[in-house]
C-alpha positions in Angstrom: 0.0 0.0 0.0 1.3 3.4 -1.0 1.2 6.1 1.8 -0.2 9.5 1.0 2.1 12.5 1.5 0.3 13.3 4.7 0.8 9.8 6.0 4.5 9.8 5.1 4.9 13.1 6.9 3.2 11.9 10.0 5.2 8.7 9.9 8.4 10.7 9.7 7.3 12.9 12.7 6.4 9.8 14.7 9.6 8.0 14.0 11.7 11.1 14.8 9.8 11.6 18.1 10.0 7.9 19.0 13.7 7.7 18.4 14.4 10.3 21.1 11.6 9.2 23.5 13.6 6.4 25.2 16.4 8.7 25.9 14.0 11.3 27.4 12.5 8.6 29.6 16.0 7.6 30.7 16.9 11.1 31.6 13.6 11.6 33.6 13.6 8.2 35.3 13.6 8.1 39.1 16.2 5.4 38.6 18.7 7.8 37.1 21.6 7.8 39.5 21.9 11.6 40.1 20.7 11.6 43.7 17.5 13.5 43.2 15.8 11.3 45.9 18.1 12.9 48.5 16.7 16.4 48.1 13.3 18.0 48.8 13.9 21.5 47.5 12.6 23.0 50.7 9.5 20.8 51.0 10.8 19.0 54.0 11.2 22.3 55.8 7.7 23.4 54.8 6.3 20.1 56.2 8.4 20.5 59.4 7.0 24.0 59.9 3.4 22.8 59.2 3.1 25.0 56.1 2.4 21.8 54.2 0.2 19.3 56.1 -2.0 17.5 53.6 -2.7 16.9 49.9 -4.2 20.4 49.2 -1.4 22.3 50.9 1.2 20.1 49.2 -0.3 20.9 45.8 -0.3 24.6 46.6 3.3 24.5 47.8 4.7 22.5 44.8 2.7 24.5 42.2 3.9 27.7 43.8 7.6 26.7 43.6 7.1 25.5 40.0 5.2 28.6 38.8 7.4 31.2 40.4 10.7 29.4 40.6 11.4 26.4 38.3 9.5 27.8 35.3 10.9 31.3 35.7 14.5 30.3 36.1 15.4 26.7 35.4 13.3 26.1 32.3 14.4 29.3 30.5 18.0 28.4 31.4 17.3 24.9 29.9 16.2 26.4 26.6 19.2 28.8 26.5 21.6 26.0 27.3 20.1 23.7 24.7 20.5 26.4 22.1 24.1 27.1 23.2 24.9 23.4 22.8 23.6 23.4 19.2 25.9 26.4 18.4 28.8 25.0 20.4 28.8 28.2 22.5 30.9 27.1 25.5 31.2 30.7 26.8 27.4 31.0 27.0 27.1 27.6 28.7 29.6 28.7 31.4 27.8 32.0 31.8 24.5 30.2 32.3 26.1 27.9 34.9 27.4 31.0 36.8 24.0 32.7 36.5 22.2 29.7 37.9 24.7 29.3 40.8 24.2 33.0 41.7 20.4 32.5 41.6 20.4 29.7 44.2 19.4 31.5 47.4 20.8 29.2 50.0 23.8 27.0 50.4 21.6 23.9 50.3 19.9 24.8 47.1 23.3 25.5 45.4 24.8 22.3 46.8 21.8 20.3 45.4 22.2 21.8 41.9 25.9 21.3 41.8 26.0 17.7 43.3 23.3 16.5 40.9 25.1 18.3 38.0 28.3 16.5 38.9 26.5 13.2 39.1 24.9 13.6 35.7 28.2 14.7 34.2 29.9 11.5 35.4 27.0 9.4 34.2 27.0 11.0 30.7 30.8 10.5 30.5 30.3 6.8 31.4 27.6 6.5 28.7 30.0 7.9 26.1 28.2 11.2 25.7 30.3 14.1 24.5 30.1 16.1 27.7 31.4 19.6 28.4 33.7 20.1 31.4 32.3 23.0 33.5 33.5 23.8 37.0 30.6 23.2 39.5 28.2 22.1 36.8 24.5 23.0 37.2 22.1 20.0 36.8 20.0 22.1 34.5 22.9 22.8 32.1 24.0 19.1 32.1 20.4 18.1 31.5 20.3 20.4 28.4 23.7 19.0 27.2 22.4 15.4 27.4 19.2 16.4 25.6 21.1 18.2 22.8 23.5 15.3 22.4 20.7 12.8 22.2 18.6 14.8 19.8 15.6 15.3 22.2 13.6 18.4 21.1 14.0 21.3 23.6 10.3 21.5 24.4 10.1 17.8 25.2 13.2 18.1 27.3 11.7 20.9 29.3 8.5 18.9 29.7 10.5 16.0 31.0 12.5 18.0 33.4 9.2 19.5 34.8 7.6 16.1 35.2 10.7 14.7 36.8 10.7 17.6 39.3 7.0 17.1 40.1 7.5 13.4 40.6 10.3 13.9 43.0 8.3 16.4 45.0 5.3 14.1 45.2 7.6 11.3 46.4 8.8 13.6 49.2 5.3 14.5 50.2 4.1 10.9 50.1 6.8 9.8 52.5 7.0 12.9 54.7 3.4 14.2 55.3 2.6 11.3 54.7 0.2 11.1 51.7 -1.6 8.0 50.5 -0.6 6.7 47.0 -4.0 7.6 45.5 -4.0 11.1 47.0 -0.5 11.6 45.8 -1.5 10.7 42.2 -4.5 13.0 42.4 -2.1 15.9 43.3 0.4 14.9 40.6 -2.4 14.8 38.0 -3.4 18.3 38.8 0.2 19.5 38.8 1.2 18.1 35.4 -1.6 20.2 33.8 0.6 23.2 34.5 3.5 21.9 32.4 2.5 22.8 28.8 1.7 26.4 29.5 4.7 27.0 31.7 7.1 25.3 29.2 5.8 27.6 26.4 6.2 30.6 28.7 9.7 29.6 29.6 10.6 29.3 25.9 9.3 32.8 25.4 11.3 34.1 28.3 14.5 32.5 26.8 13.8 34.1 23.5 13.5 37.5 25.0 16.3 37.6 27.5 18.9 39.1 25.2 22.7 38.8 25.7 24.2 37.6 29.0 24.9 41.1 30.3 21.1 41.8 30.1 19.9 38.6 31.8 17.3 39.3 34.5 15.1 36.2 34.3 14.2 34.3 37.4 12.9 35.9 40.6 13.7 36.0 44.3 11.7 33.7 46.6 12.6 34.9 50.1 10.3 32.5 52.0 11.9 29.5 50.3 15.3 30.9 51.0 14.5 31.3 54.7 13.0 27.9 55.0 16.0 26.3 53.2 18.4 28.1 55.4 16.6 27.0 58.5 16.6 23.4 57.1 20.4 23.5 57.1 20.4 23.4 60.9 17.5 21.1 61.3 18.7 18.1 63.4 16.1 15.5 62.4 15.8 15.5 58.6 15.6 12.9 55.8 16.7 15.1 53.0 19.8 17.2 52.2 17.7 20.2 51.2 
């Protein structure tokens, strides 16, 4: 049977998407040995201080951090790093790495980003990926490098990073509040509805930021910074941040 031009076009799109999907799933897997399970991104501190006590407050906390933090800083940086990889712009990648480090508002949050970045760098090296050696590598930048090397479309990569972050936050909430598995999945289902719009917005931010000396994307989150700093001296804790 001869395929119509439309069918051939759709088959090409499907084959292209499917060829990178396994790599995207690998990057987003909870089994990826980068140590994401060891961090709560401030959620444990919010639970300890009774700011988060149930499914509703967990959803509000996680969506707030995503909407005002991750999608305003990490996702635009991911798009910028992905583009820089495609142009072999090492200077821009290093500048992004420094910008992200300067934007982490507590020692814990910086340590998390760097330690996960180092772990992903080592893993990619082991897998034979052409990595870029950056001092104190940001996880976001390394994630972008992996996606670029494996031919994962930037939008899909940002979607995957968002889902992976949500899934890790839900895992923390499930163990620490605790939440039942069904309640956790209800919260996750509501959260992932935010991804498409925020990924699109992040791409628009990345396209509008201009050269590095004009970067002003991302915003301060004082309450999270305070909670994260308090968490650093919390004696009884399960997570490193």
